[in-house]
mmCIF file of the N, C-alpha and C atoms, coordinates in Angstrom:
data_MODEL
# 
_entry.id   MODEL 
# 
loop_
_atom_site.group_PDB 
_atom_site.id 
_atom_site.type_symbol 
_atom_site.label_atom_id 
_atom_site.label_alt_id 
_atom_site.label_comp_id 
_atom_site.label_asym_id 
_atom_site.label_entity_id 
_atom_site.label_seq_id 
_atom_site.pdbx_PDB_ins_code 
_atom_site.Cartn_x 
_atom_site.Cartn_y 
_atom_site.Cartn_z 
_atom_site.occupancy 
_atom_site.B_iso_or_equiv 
_atom_site.pdbx_formal_charge 
_atom_site.auth_seq_id 
_atom_site.auth_comp_id 
_atom_site.auth_asym_id 
_atom_site.auth_atom_id 
_atom_site.pdbx_PDB_model_num 
ATOM 1   N N  . UNK A 1 1  ? -8.637  17.877  7.825   1.00 0.00 ? 1  UNK A N  1 
ATOM 2   C CA . UNK A 1 1  ? -7.942  17.000  6.813   1.00 0.00 ? 1  UNK A CA 1 
ATOM 3   C C  . UNK A 1 1  ? -7.850  15.809  7.346   1.00 0.00 ? 1  UNK A C  1 
ATOM 4   N N  . UNK A 1 2  ? -8.141  14.731  6.629   1.00 0.00 ? 2  UNK A N  1 
ATOM 5   C CA . UNK A 1 2  ? -8.037  13.323  7.033   1.00 0.00 ? 2  UNK A CA 1 
ATOM 6   C C  . UNK A 1 2  ? -6.653  12.815  6.995   1.00 0.00 ? 2  UNK A C  1 
ATOM 7   N N  . UNK A 1 3  ? -6.132  11.901  7.809   1.00 0.00 ? 3  UNK A N  1 
ATOM 8   C CA . UNK A 1 3  ? -4.833  11.357  7.743   1.00 0.00 ? 3  UNK A CA 1 
ATOM 9   C C  . UNK A 1 3  ? -4.875  9.962   7.119   1.00 0.00 ? 3  UNK A C  1 
ATOM 10  N N  . UNK A 1 4  ? -3.915  9.622   6.411   1.00 0.00 ? 4  UNK A N  1 
ATOM 11  C CA . UNK A 1 4  ? -3.834  8.382   5.720   1.00 0.00 ? 4  UNK A CA 1 
ATOM 12  C C  . UNK A 1 4  ? -2.906  7.519   6.470   1.00 0.00 ? 4  UNK A C  1 
ATOM 13  N N  . UNK A 1 5  ? -3.185  6.293   6.747   1.00 0.00 ? 5  UNK A N  1 
ATOM 14  C CA . UNK A 1 5  ? -2.198  5.338   7.279   1.00 0.00 ? 5  UNK A CA 1 
ATOM 15  C C  . UNK A 1 5  ? -2.244  4.056   6.467   1.00 0.00 ? 5  UNK A C  1 
ATOM 16  N N  . UNK A 1 6  ? -1.198  3.242   6.323   1.00 0.00 ? 6  UNK A N  1 
ATOM 17  C CA . UNK A 1 6  ? -1.114  2.160   5.777   1.00 0.00 ? 6  UNK A CA 1 
ATOM 18  C C  . UNK A 1 6  ? -1.092  0.917   6.860   1.00 0.00 ? 6  UNK A C  1 
ATOM 19  N N  . UNK A 1 7  ? -1.761  -0.151  6.549   1.00 0.00 ? 7  UNK A N  1 
ATOM 20  C CA . UNK A 1 7  ? -1.825  -1.242  7.399   1.00 0.00 ? 7  UNK A CA 1 
ATOM 21  C C  . UNK A 1 7  ? -1.725  -2.462  6.467   1.00 0.00 ? 7  UNK A C  1 
ATOM 22  N N  . UNK A 1 8  ? -1.023  -3.576  7.051   1.00 0.00 ? 8  UNK A N  1 
ATOM 23  C CA . UNK A 1 8  ? -0.992  -4.739  6.238   1.00 0.00 ? 8  UNK A CA 1 
ATOM 24  C C  . UNK A 1 8  ? -2.153  -5.661  6.725   1.00 0.00 ? 8  UNK A C  1 
ATOM 25  N N  . UNK A 1 9  ? -2.801  -6.460  5.770   1.00 0.00 ? 9  UNK A N  1 
ATOM 26  C CA . UNK A 1 9  ? -3.637  -7.482  6.043   1.00 0.00 ? 9  UNK A CA 1 
ATOM 27  C C  . UNK A 1 9  ? -2.734  -8.710  6.545   1.00 0.00 ? 9  UNK A C  1 
ATOM 28  N N  . UNK A 1 10 ? -3.200  -9.688  7.221   1.00 0.00 ? 10 UNK A N  1 
ATOM 29  C CA . UNK A 1 10 ? -2.383  -10.819 7.630   1.00 0.00 ? 10 UNK A CA 1 
ATOM 30  C C  . UNK A 1 10 ? -1.877  -11.516 6.440   1.00 0.00 ? 10 UNK A C  1 
ATOM 31  N N  . UNK A 1 11 ? -2.677  -11.688 5.383   1.00 0.00 ? 11 UNK A N  1 
ATOM 32  C CA . UNK A 1 11 ? -2.121  -12.349 4.173   1.00 0.00 ? 11 UNK A CA 1 
ATOM 33  C C  . UNK A 1 11 ? -0.988  -11.672 3.576   1.00 0.00 ? 11 UNK A C  1 
ATOM 34  N N  . UNK A 1 12 ? -1.137  -10.239 3.353   1.00 0.00 ? 12 UNK A N  1 
ATOM 35  C CA . UNK A 1 12 ? -0.088  -9.405  2.893   1.00 0.00 ? 12 UNK A CA 1 
ATOM 36  C C  . UNK A 1 12 ? 1.150   -9.420  3.700   1.00 0.00 ? 12 UNK A C  1 
ATOM 37  N N  . UNK A 1 13 ? 0.970   -9.424  5.088   1.00 0.00 ? 13 UNK A N  1 
ATOM 38  C CA . UNK A 1 13 ? 2.151   -9.390  5.997   1.00 0.00 ? 13 UNK A CA 1 
ATOM 39  C C  . UNK A 1 13 ? 2.923   -10.602 5.825   1.00 0.00 ? 13 UNK A C  1 
ATOM 40  N N  . UNK A 1 14 ? 2.232   -11.777 5.609   1.00 0.00 ? 14 UNK A N  1 
ATOM 41  C CA . UNK A 1 14 ? 2.896   -13.025 5.362   1.00 0.00 ? 14 UNK A CA 1 
ATOM 42  C C  . UNK A 1 14 ? 3.767   -12.868 4.207   1.00 0.00 ? 14 UNK A C  1 
ATOM 43  N N  . UNK A 1 15 ? 3.172   -12.525 3.047   1.00 0.00 ? 15 UNK A N  1 
ATOM 44  C CA . UNK A 1 15 ? 3.810   -12.398 1.704   1.00 0.00 ? 15 UNK A CA 1 
ATOM 45  C C  . UNK A 1 15 ? 4.978   -11.471 1.827   1.00 0.00 ? 15 UNK A C  1 
ATOM 46  N N  . UNK A 1 16 ? 4.773   -10.362 2.468   1.00 0.00 ? 16 UNK A N  1 
ATOM 47  C CA . UNK A 1 16 ? 5.856   -9.337  2.604   1.00 0.00 ? 16 UNK A CA 1 
ATOM 48  C C  . UNK A 1 16 ? 7.059   -9.936  3.377   1.00 0.00 ? 16 UNK A C  1 
ATOM 49  N N  . UNK A 1 17 ? 6.868   -10.634 4.466   1.00 0.00 ? 17 UNK A N  1 
ATOM 50  C CA . UNK A 1 17 ? 7.996   -11.105 5.295   1.00 0.00 ? 17 UNK A CA 1 
ATOM 51  C C  . UNK A 1 17 ? 8.666   -12.376 4.444   1.00 0.00 ? 17 UNK A C  1 
ATOM 52  N N  . UNK A 1 18 ? 8.156   -12.818 3.459   1.00 0.00 ? 18 UNK A N  1 
ATOM 53  C CA . UNK A 1 18 ? 8.747   -13.821 2.656   1.00 0.00 ? 18 UNK A CA 1 
ATOM 54  C C  . UNK A 1 18 ? 9.778   -13.124 1.631   1.00 0.00 ? 18 UNK A C  1 
ATOM 55  N N  . UNK A 1 19 ? 9.650   -11.861 1.394   1.00 0.00 ? 19 UNK A N  1 
ATOM 56  C CA . UNK A 1 19 ? 10.428  -11.201 0.390   1.00 0.00 ? 19 UNK A CA 1 
ATOM 57  C C  . UNK A 1 19 ? 11.860  -10.972 0.881   1.00 0.00 ? 19 UNK A C  1 
ATOM 58  N N  . UNK A 1 20 ? 12.835  -10.761 -0.019  1.00 0.00 ? 20 UNK A N  1 
ATOM 59  C CA . UNK A 1 20 ? 14.132  -10.668 0.408   1.00 0.00 ? 20 UNK A CA 1 
ATOM 60  C C  . UNK A 1 20 ? 14.195  -9.263  1.248   1.00 0.00 ? 20 UNK A C  1 
ATOM 61  N N  . UNK A 1 21 ? 15.197  -9.193  2.124   1.00 0.00 ? 21 UNK A N  1 
ATOM 62  C CA . UNK A 1 21 ? 15.262  -8.068  3.050   1.00 0.00 ? 21 UNK A CA 1 
ATOM 63  C C  . UNK A 1 21 ? 15.527  -6.796  2.228   1.00 0.00 ? 21 UNK A C  1 
ATOM 64  N N  . UNK A 1 22 ? 16.161  -6.847  1.130   1.00 0.00 ? 22 UNK A N  1 
ATOM 65  C CA . UNK A 1 22 ? 16.488  -5.649  0.489   1.00 0.00 ? 22 UNK A CA 1 
ATOM 66  C C  . UNK A 1 22 ? 15.229  -5.019  -0.161  1.00 0.00 ? 22 UNK A C  1 
ATOM 67  N N  . UNK A 1 23 ? 14.328  -5.915  -0.779  1.00 0.00 ? 23 UNK A N  1 
ATOM 68  C CA . UNK A 1 23 ? 13.073  -5.581  -1.341  1.00 0.00 ? 23 UNK A CA 1 
ATOM 69  C C  . UNK A 1 23 ? 12.075  -5.003  -0.284  1.00 0.00 ? 23 UNK A C  1 
ATOM 70  N N  . UNK A 1 24 ? 12.075  -5.726  0.879   1.00 0.00 ? 24 UNK A N  1 
ATOM 71  C CA . UNK A 1 24 ? 11.237  -5.291  1.992   1.00 0.00 ? 24 UNK A CA 1 
ATOM 72  C C  . UNK A 1 24 ? 11.587  -3.838  2.425   1.00 0.00 ? 24 UNK A C  1 
ATOM 73  N N  . UNK A 1 25 ? 12.800  -3.566  2.452   1.00 0.00 ? 25 UNK A N  1 
ATOM 74  C CA . UNK A 1 25 ? 13.392  -2.241  2.930   1.00 0.00 ? 25 UNK A CA 1 
ATOM 75  C C  . UNK A 1 25 ? 12.798  -1.119  1.867   1.00 0.00 ? 25 UNK A C  1 
ATOM 76  N N  . UNK A 1 26 ? 13.058  -1.638  0.534   1.00 0.00 ? 26 UNK A N  1 
ATOM 77  C CA . UNK A 1 26 ? 12.640  -0.654  -0.429  1.00 0.00 ? 26 UNK A CA 1 
ATOM 78  C C  . UNK A 1 26 ? 11.032  -0.452  -0.555  1.00 0.00 ? 26 UNK A C  1 
ATOM 79  N N  . UNK A 1 27 ? 10.273  -1.448  -0.277  1.00 0.00 ? 27 UNK A N  1 
ATOM 80  C CA . UNK A 1 27 ? 8.786   -1.260  -0.209  1.00 0.00 ? 27 UNK A CA 1 
ATOM 81  C C  . UNK A 1 27 ? 8.489   -0.363  1.091   1.00 0.00 ? 27 UNK A C  1 
ATOM 82  N N  . UNK A 1 28 ? 9.143   -0.504  2.227   1.00 0.00 ? 28 UNK A N  1 
ATOM 83  C CA . UNK A 1 28 ? 8.708   0.204   3.383   1.00 0.00 ? 28 UNK A CA 1 
ATOM 84  C C  . UNK A 1 28 ? 9.031   1.687   3.181   1.00 0.00 ? 28 UNK A C  1 
ATOM 85  N N  . UNK A 1 29 ? 10.271  2.012   2.474   1.00 0.00 ? 29 UNK A N  1 
ATOM 86  C CA . UNK A 1 29 ? 10.631  3.331   2.154   1.00 0.00 ? 29 UNK A CA 1 
ATOM 87  C C  . UNK A 1 29 ? 9.632   3.984   1.327   1.00 0.00 ? 29 UNK A C  1 
ATOM 88  N N  . UNK A 1 30 ? 9.125   3.374   0.338   1.00 0.00 ? 30 UNK A N  1 
ATOM 89  C CA . UNK A 1 30 ? 8.022   3.817   -0.576  1.00 0.00 ? 30 UNK A CA 1 
ATOM 90  C C  . UNK A 1 30 ? 6.773   4.061   0.283   1.00 0.00 ? 30 UNK A C  1 
ATOM 91  N N  . UNK A 1 31 ? 6.338   3.221   1.086   1.00 0.00 ? 31 UNK A N  1 
ATOM 92  C CA . UNK A 1 31 ? 5.125   3.422   1.940   1.00 0.00 ? 31 UNK A CA 1 
ATOM 93  C C  . UNK A 1 31 ? 5.198   4.598   2.765   1.00 0.00 ? 31 UNK A C  1 
ATOM 94  N N  . UNK A 1 32 ? 6.399   4.741   3.396   1.00 0.00 ? 32 UNK A N  1 
ATOM 95  C CA . UNK A 1 32 ? 6.631   5.922   4.323   1.00 0.00 ? 32 UNK A CA 1 
ATOM 96  C C  . UNK A 1 32 ? 6.652   7.263   3.419   1.00 0.00 ? 32 UNK A C  1 
ATOM 97  N N  . UNK A 1 33 ? 7.024   7.145   2.178   1.00 0.00 ? 33 UNK A N  1 
ATOM 98  C CA . UNK A 1 33 ? 6.987   8.526   1.363   1.00 0.00 ? 33 UNK A CA 1 
ATOM 99  C C  . UNK A 1 33 ? 5.522   8.709   0.962   1.00 0.00 ? 33 UNK A C  1 
ATOM 100 N N  . UNK A 1 34 ? 4.798   7.678   0.699   1.00 0.00 ? 34 UNK A N  1 
ATOM 101 C CA . UNK A 1 34 ? 3.295   7.848   0.266   1.00 0.00 ? 34 UNK A CA 1 
ATOM 102 C C  . UNK A 1 34 ? 2.482   8.406   1.427   1.00 0.00 ? 34 UNK A C  1 
ATOM 103 N N  . UNK A 1 35 ? 2.990   7.829   2.708   1.00 0.00 ? 35 UNK A N  1 
ATOM 104 C CA . UNK A 1 35 ? 2.180   8.364   3.916   1.00 0.00 ? 35 UNK A CA 1 
ATOM 105 C C  . UNK A 1 35 ? 2.365   9.835   4.165   1.00 0.00 ? 35 UNK A C  1 
ATOM 106 N N  . UNK A 1 36 ? 3.481   10.427  3.778   1.00 0.00 ? 36 UNK A N  1 
ATOM 107 C CA . UNK A 1 36 ? 3.720   11.867  3.948   1.00 0.00 ? 36 UNK A CA 1 
ATOM 108 C C  . UNK A 1 36 ? 3.005   12.742  2.975   1.00 0.00 ? 36 UNK A C  1 
ATOM 109 N N  . UNK A 1 37 ? 2.400   12.214  2.038   1.00 0.00 ? 37 UNK A N  1 
ATOM 110 C CA . UNK A 1 37 ? 1.640   12.943  1.069   1.00 0.00 ? 37 UNK A CA 1 
ATOM 111 C C  . UNK A 1 37 ? 0.385   13.280  1.577   1.00 0.00 ? 37 UNK A C  1 
ATOM 112 N N  . UNK A 1 38 ? -0.163  14.442  1.045   1.00 0.00 ? 38 UNK A N  1 
ATOM 113 C CA . UNK A 1 38 ? -1.439  14.914  1.433   1.00 0.00 ? 38 UNK A CA 1 
ATOM 114 C C  . UNK A 1 38 ? -2.604  13.875  0.953   1.00 0.00 ? 38 UNK A C  1 
ATOM 115 N N  . UNK A 1 39 ? -2.458  13.402  -0.245  1.00 0.00 ? 39 UNK A N  1 
ATOM 116 C CA . UNK A 1 39 ? -3.467  12.307  -0.613  1.00 0.00 ? 39 UNK A CA 1 
ATOM 117 C C  . UNK A 1 39 ? -2.644  11.211  -1.252  1.00 0.00 ? 39 UNK A C  1 
ATOM 118 N N  . UNK A 1 40 ? -2.300  10.062  -0.630  1.00 0.00 ? 40 UNK A N  1 
ATOM 119 C CA . UNK A 1 40 ? -1.409  9.096   -1.233  1.00 0.00 ? 40 UNK A CA 1 
ATOM 120 C C  . UNK A 1 40 ? -2.002  8.496   -2.432  1.00 0.00 ? 40 UNK A C  1 
ATOM 121 N N  . UNK A 1 41 ? -3.419  8.415   -2.601  1.00 0.00 ? 41 UNK A N  1 
ATOM 122 C CA . UNK A 1 41 ? -4.051  7.839   -3.632  1.00 0.00 ? 41 UNK A CA 1 
ATOM 123 C C  . UNK A 1 41 ? -3.878  8.478   -4.910  1.00 0.00 ? 41 UNK A C  1 
ATOM 124 N N  . UNK A 1 42 ? -3.275  9.663   -4.945  1.00 0.00 ? 42 UNK A N  1 
ATOM 125 C CA . UNK A 1 42 ? -2.996  10.372  -6.107  1.00 0.00 ? 42 UNK A CA 1 
ATOM 126 C C  . UNK A 1 42 ? -1.873  9.729   -6.834  1.00 0.00 ? 42 UNK A C  1 
ATOM 127 N N  . UNK A 1 43 ? -0.937  9.013   -6.025  1.00 0.00 ? 43 UNK A N  1 
ATOM 128 C CA . UNK A 1 43 ? 0.219   8.279   -6.794  1.00 0.00 ? 43 UNK A CA 1 
ATOM 129 C C  . UNK A 1 43 ? -0.213  6.827   -7.045  1.00 0.00 ? 43 UNK A C  1 
ATOM 130 N N  . UNK A 1 44 ? -1.425  6.436   -6.796  1.00 0.00 ? 44 UNK A N  1 
ATOM 131 C CA . UNK A 1 44 ? -1.768  5.065   -6.950  1.00 0.00 ? 44 UNK A CA 1 
ATOM 132 C C  . UNK A 1 44 ? -2.509  4.962   -8.229  1.00 0.00 ? 44 UNK A C  1 
ATOM 133 N N  . UNK A 1 45 ? -2.597  3.862   -8.812  1.00 0.00 ? 45 UNK A N  1 
ATOM 134 C CA . UNK A 1 45 ? -3.485  3.542   -10.106 1.00 0.00 ? 45 UNK A CA 1 
ATOM 135 C C  . UNK A 1 45 ? -4.762  2.824   -9.505  1.00 0.00 ? 45 UNK A C  1 
ATOM 136 N N  . UNK A 1 46 ? -5.815  3.168   -9.814  1.00 0.00 ? 46 UNK A N  1 
ATOM 137 C CA . UNK A 1 46 ? -7.077  2.523   -9.544  1.00 0.00 ? 46 UNK A CA 1 
ATOM 138 C C  . UNK A 1 46 ? -7.149  1.330   -10.516 1.00 0.00 ? 46 UNK A C  1 
ATOM 139 N N  . UNK A 1 47 ? -7.478  0.199   -9.830  1.00 0.00 ? 47 UNK A N  1 
ATOM 140 C CA . UNK A 1 47 ? -7.484  -1.144  -10.641 1.00 0.00 ? 47 UNK A CA 1 
ATOM 141 C C  . UNK A 1 47 ? -8.997  -1.017  -11.258 1.00 0.00 ? 47 UNK A C  1 
ATOM 142 N N  . UNK A 1 48 ? -9.020  -1.476  -12.539 1.00 0.00 ? 48 UNK A N  1 
ATOM 143 C CA . UNK A 1 48 ? -10.117 -1.460  -13.269 1.00 0.00 ? 48 UNK A CA 1 
ATOM 144 C C  . UNK A 1 48 ? -11.441 -2.182  -12.634 1.00 0.00 ? 48 UNK A C  1 
ATOM 145 N N  . UNK A 1 49 ? -12.596 -1.576  -12.499 1.00 0.00 ? 49 UNK A N  1 
ATOM 146 C CA . UNK A 1 49 ? -13.741 -2.131  -12.057 1.00 0.00 ? 49 UNK A CA 1 
ATOM 147 C C  . UNK A 1 49 ? -13.683 -2.635  -10.659 1.00 0.00 ? 49 UNK A C  1 
ATOM 148 N N  . UNK A 1 50 ? -12.758 -2.026  -9.850  1.00 0.00 ? 50 UNK A N  1 
ATOM 149 C CA . UNK A 1 50 ? -12.788 -2.450  -8.422  1.00 0.00 ? 50 UNK A CA 1 
ATOM 150 C C  . UNK A 1 50 ? -12.433 -1.320  -7.517  1.00 0.00 ? 50 UNK A C  1 
ATOM 151 N N  . UNK A 1 51 ? -12.545 -1.679  -6.145  1.00 0.00 ? 51 UNK A N  1 
ATOM 152 C CA . UNK A 1 51 ? -12.120 -0.565  -5.138  1.00 0.00 ? 51 UNK A CA 1 
ATOM 153 C C  . UNK A 1 51 ? -10.782 -0.637  -4.678  1.00 0.00 ? 51 UNK A C  1 
ATOM 154 N N  . UNK A 1 52 ? -9.924  -1.314  -5.438  1.00 0.00 ? 52 UNK A N  1 
ATOM 155 C CA . UNK A 1 52 ? -8.561  -1.442  -5.037  1.00 0.00 ? 52 UNK A CA 1 
ATOM 156 C C  . UNK A 1 52 ? -7.672  -0.529  -5.872  1.00 0.00 ? 52 UNK A C  1 
ATOM 157 N N  . UNK A 1 53 ? -6.535  -0.178  -5.239  1.00 0.00 ? 53 UNK A N  1 
ATOM 158 C CA . UNK A 1 53 ? -5.488  0.634   -5.862  1.00 0.00 ? 53 UNK A CA 1 
ATOM 159 C C  . UNK A 1 53 ? -4.261  -0.038  -5.790  1.00 0.00 ? 53 UNK A C  1 
ATOM 160 N N  . UNK A 1 54 ? -3.406  0.443   -6.771  1.00 0.00 ? 54 UNK A N  1 
ATOM 161 C CA . UNK A 1 54 ? -2.137  -0.320  -7.101  1.00 0.00 ? 54 UNK A CA 1 
ATOM 162 C C  . UNK A 1 54 ? -1.026  0.633   -7.026  1.00 0.00 ? 54 UNK A C  1 
ATOM 163 N N  . UNK A 1 55 ? 0.034   0.298   -6.169  1.00 0.00 ? 55 UNK A N  1 
ATOM 164 C CA . UNK A 1 55 ? 1.320   1.046   -6.300  1.00 0.00 ? 55 UNK A CA 1 
ATOM 165 C C  . UNK A 1 55 ? 2.397   0.148   -6.913  1.00 0.00 ? 55 UNK A C  1 
ATOM 166 N N  . UNK A 1 56 ? 3.358   0.908   -7.570  1.00 0.00 ? 56 UNK A N  1 
ATOM 167 C CA . UNK A 1 56 ? 4.400   0.142   -8.218  1.00 0.00 ? 56 UNK A CA 1 
ATOM 168 C C  . UNK A 1 56 ? 5.653   0.529   -7.464  1.00 0.00 ? 56 UNK A C  1 
ATOM 169 N N  . UNK A 1 57 ? 6.374   -0.498  -7.044  1.00 0.00 ? 57 UNK A N  1 
ATOM 170 C CA . UNK A 1 57 ? 7.693   -0.409  -6.386  1.00 0.00 ? 57 UNK A CA 1 
ATOM 171 C C  . UNK A 1 57 ? 8.673   -1.246  -7.146  1.00 0.00 ? 57 UNK A C  1 
ATOM 172 N N  . UNK A 1 58 ? 9.301   -0.749  -8.144  1.00 0.00 ? 58 UNK A N  1 
ATOM 173 C CA . UNK A 1 58 ? 10.218  -1.571  -8.979  1.00 0.00 ? 58 UNK A CA 1 
ATOM 174 C C  . UNK A 1 58 ? 9.338   -2.653  -9.647  1.00 0.00 ? 58 UNK A C  1 
ATOM 175 N N  . UNK A 1 59 ? 9.872   -3.793  -9.532  1.00 0.00 ? 59 UNK A N  1 
ATOM 176 C CA . UNK A 1 59 ? 9.044   -5.003  -10.291 1.00 0.00 ? 59 UNK A CA 1 
ATOM 177 C C  . UNK A 1 59 ? 7.983   -5.529  -9.276  1.00 0.00 ? 59 UNK A C  1 
ATOM 178 N N  . UNK A 1 60 ? 7.648   -4.950  -8.174  1.00 0.00 ? 60 UNK A N  1 
ATOM 179 C CA . UNK A 1 60 ? 6.702   -5.305  -7.149  1.00 0.00 ? 60 UNK A CA 1 
ATOM 180 C C  . UNK A 1 60 ? 5.396   -4.356  -7.159  1.00 0.00 ? 60 UNK A C  1 
ATOM 181 N N  . UNK A 1 61 ? 4.380   -4.961  -6.859  1.00 0.00 ? 61 UNK A N  1 
ATOM 182 C CA . UNK A 1 61 ? 3.160   -4.204  -6.618  1.00 0.00 ? 61 UNK A CA 1 
ATOM 183 C C  . UNK A 1 61 ? 2.653   -4.245  -5.220  1.00 0.00 ? 61 UNK A C  1 
ATOM 184 N N  . UNK A 1 62 ? 2.000   -3.229  -4.721  1.00 0.00 ? 62 UNK A N  1 
ATOM 185 C CA . UNK A 1 62 ? 1.337   -3.238  -3.555  1.00 0.00 ? 62 UNK A CA 1 
ATOM 186 C C  . UNK A 1 62 ? -0.037  -2.938  -3.926  1.00 0.00 ? 62 UNK A C  1 
ATOM 187 N N  . UNK A 1 63 ? -0.964  -3.835  -3.411  1.00 0.00 ? 63 UNK A N  1 
ATOM 188 C CA . UNK A 1 63 ? -2.400  -3.746  -3.708  1.00 0.00 ? 63 UNK A CA 1 
ATOM 189 C C  . UNK A 1 63 ? -3.011  -3.297  -2.407  1.00 0.00 ? 63 UNK A C  1 
ATOM 190 N N  . UNK A 1 64 ? -3.875  -2.091  -2.565  1.00 0.00 ? 64 UNK A N  1 
ATOM 191 C CA . UNK A 1 64 ? -4.509  -1.563  -1.283  1.00 0.00 ? 64 UNK A CA 1 
ATOM 192 C C  . UNK A 1 64 ? -6.020  -1.350  -1.517  1.00 0.00 ? 64 UNK A C  1 
ATOM 193 N N  . UNK A 1 65 ? -6.729  -1.370  -0.512  1.00 0.00 ? 65 UNK A N  1 
ATOM 194 C CA . UNK A 1 65 ? -8.110  -0.824  -0.569  1.00 0.00 ? 65 UNK A CA 1 
ATOM 195 C C  . UNK A 1 65 ? -8.299  0.151   0.494   1.00 0.00 ? 65 UNK A C  1 
ATOM 196 N N  . UNK A 1 66 ? -9.235  0.930   0.293   1.00 0.00 ? 66 UNK A N  1 
ATOM 197 C CA . UNK A 1 66 ? -9.493  2.097   1.145   1.00 0.00 ? 66 UNK A CA 1 
ATOM 198 C C  . UNK A 1 66 ? -10.658 1.771   2.126   1.00 0.00 ? 66 UNK A C  1 
ATOM 199 N N  . UNK A 1 67 ? -10.294 1.988   3.455   1.00 0.00 ? 67 UNK A N  1 
ATOM 200 C CA . UNK A 1 67 ? -11.230 1.974   4.607   1.00 0.00 ? 67 UNK A CA 1 
ATOM 201 C C  . UNK A 1 67 ? -11.359 3.207   5.227   1.00 0.00 ? 67 UNK A C  1 
ATOM 202 N N  . UNK A 1 68 ? -12.466 3.823   5.044   1.00 0.00 ? 68 UNK A N  1 
ATOM 203 C CA . UNK A 1 68 ? -12.580 5.261   5.608   1.00 0.00 ? 68 UNK A CA 1 
ATOM 204 C C  . UNK A 1 68 ? -13.302 5.132   6.972   1.00 0.00 ? 68 UNK A C  1 
ATOM 205 N N  . UNK A 1 69 ? -12.825 6.131   7.905   1.00 0.00 ? 69 UNK A N  1 
ATOM 206 C CA . UNK A 1 69 ? -13.266 6.357   9.219   1.00 0.00 ? 69 UNK A CA 1 
ATOM 207 C C  . UNK A 1 69 ? -13.576 7.828   9.302   1.00 0.00 ? 69 UNK A C  1 
ATOM 208 N N  . UNK A 1 70 ? -14.029 8.266   10.445  1.00 0.00 ? 70 UNK A N  1 
ATOM 209 C CA . UNK A 1 70 ? -14.274 9.633   10.557  1.00 0.00 ? 70 UNK A CA 1 
ATOM 210 C C  . UNK A 1 70 ? -12.989 10.554  10.759  1.00 0.00 ? 70 UNK A C  1 
ATOM 211 N N  . UNK A 1 71 ? -11.977 9.999   11.166  1.00 0.00 ? 71 UNK A N  1 
ATOM 212 C CA . UNK A 1 71 ? -10.724 10.732  11.455  1.00 0.00 ? 71 UNK A CA 1 
ATOM 213 C C  . UNK A 1 71 ? -9.535  10.304  10.554  1.00 0.00 ? 71 UNK A C  1 
ATOM 214 N N  . UNK A 1 72 ? -9.655  9.229   10.089  1.00 0.00 ? 72 UNK A N  1 
ATOM 215 C CA . UNK A 1 72 ? -8.516  8.855   9.144   1.00 0.00 ? 72 UNK A CA 1 
ATOM 216 C C  . UNK A 1 72 ? -8.948  7.965   8.163   1.00 0.00 ? 72 UNK A C  1 
ATOM 217 N N  . UNK A 1 73 ? -8.124  7.747   7.116   1.00 0.00 ? 73 UNK A N  1 
ATOM 218 C CA . UNK A 1 73 ? -8.326  6.766   6.196   1.00 0.00 ? 73 UNK A CA 1 
ATOM 219 C C  . UNK A 1 73 ? -7.298  5.639   6.166   1.00 0.00 ? 73 UNK A C  1 
ATOM 220 N N  . UNK A 1 74 ? -7.676  4.513   6.247   1.00 0.00 ? 74 UNK A N  1 
ATOM 221 C CA . UNK A 1 74 ? -6.703  3.413   6.377   1.00 0.00 ? 74 UNK A CA 1 
ATOM 222 C C  . UNK A 1 74 ? -6.704  2.752   5.056   1.00 0.00 ? 74 UNK A C  1 
ATOM 223 N N  . UNK A 1 75 ? -5.508  2.707   4.514   1.00 0.00 ? 75 UNK A N  1 
ATOM 224 C CA . UNK A 1 75 ? -5.187  1.908   3.250   1.00 0.00 ? 75 UNK A CA 1 
ATOM 225 C C  . UNK A 1 75 ? -4.694  0.610   3.542   1.00 0.00 ? 75 UNK A C  1 
ATOM 226 N N  . UNK A 1 76 ? -5.471  -0.414  3.508   1.00 0.00 ? 76 UNK A N  1 
ATOM 227 C CA . UNK A 1 76 ? -5.196  -1.732  3.939   1.00 0.00 ? 76 UNK A CA 1 
ATOM 228 C C  . UNK A 1 76 ? -4.438  -2.405  2.700   1.00 0.00 ? 76 UNK A C  1 
ATOM 229 N N  . UNK A 1 77 ? -3.148  -2.853  2.945   1.00 0.00 ? 77 UNK A N  1 
ATOM 230 C CA . UNK A 1 77 ? -2.396  -3.482  1.946   1.00 0.00 ? 77 UNK A CA 1 
ATOM 231 C C  . UNK A 1 77 ? -2.842  -5.125  1.920   1.00 0.00 ? 77 UNK A C  1 
ATOM 232 N N  . UNK A 1 78 ? -3.555  -5.441  0.838   1.00 0.00 ? 78 UNK A N  1 
ATOM 233 C CA . UNK A 1 78 ? -4.001  -6.791  0.697   1.00 0.00 ? 78 UNK A CA 1 
ATOM 234 C C  . UNK A 1 78 ? -2.994  -7.702  0.170   1.00 0.00 ? 78 UNK A C  1 
ATOM 235 N N  . UNK A 1 79 ? -2.156  -7.183  -0.652  1.00 0.00 ? 79 UNK A N  1 
ATOM 236 C CA . UNK A 1 79 ? -1.241  -8.027  -1.399  1.00 0.00 ? 79 UNK A CA 1 
ATOM 237 C C  . UNK A 1 79 ? 0.023   -7.374  -1.826  1.00 0.00 ? 79 UNK A C  1 
ATOM 238 N N  . UNK A 1 80 ? 1.185   -8.008  -1.646  1.00 0.00 ? 80 UNK A N  1 
ATOM 239 C CA . UNK A 1 80 ? 2.527   -7.656  -2.048  1.00 0.00 ? 80 UNK A CA 1 
ATOM 240 C C  . UNK A 1 80 ? 3.003   -8.573  -2.823  1.00 0.00 ? 80 UNK A C  1 
ATOM 241 N N  . UNK A 1 81 ? 3.372   -8.406  -4.128  1.00 0.00 ? 81 UNK A N  1 
ATOM 242 C CA . UNK A 1 81 ? 3.954   -9.520  -4.832  1.00 0.00 ? 81 UNK A CA 1 
ATOM 243 C C  . UNK A 1 81 ? 4.766   -8.948  -6.192  1.00 0.00 ? 81 UNK A C  1 
ATOM 244 N N  . UNK A 1 82 ? 5.455   -9.838  -6.692  1.00 0.00 ? 82 UNK A N  1 
ATOM 245 C CA . UNK A 1 82 ? 6.186   -9.652  -7.972  1.00 0.00 ? 82 UNK A CA 1 
ATOM 246 C C  . UNK A 1 82 ? 5.277   -9.654  -9.096  1.00 0.00 ? 82 UNK A C  1 
ATOM 247 N N  . UNK A 1 83 ? 5.504   -8.671  -10.137 1.00 0.00 ? 83 UNK A N  1 
ATOM 248 C CA . UNK A 1 83 ? 4.690   -8.600  -11.185 1.00 0.00 ? 83 UNK A CA 1 
ATOM 249 C C  . UNK A 1 83 ? 4.933   -9.840  -12.113 1.00 0.00 ? 83 UNK A C  1 
# 
């Protein structure tokens, strides 16, 4: 079984750190919940005509892309923002 981990791109990390502390905490909690799932992509919506996936956390969206490796799958968070 492959393991899934979430990583922030530099751009997404900068955007994330600009968010209010309460929102950052809520997003982190959701990411931790998704990481515990057997396949976190089951909870994501595939964005039309692309290789990106979208998670909804309240009024915010987490945009990810999947990078596969032999032992794990990295979901790179490319953008975090208000809808």
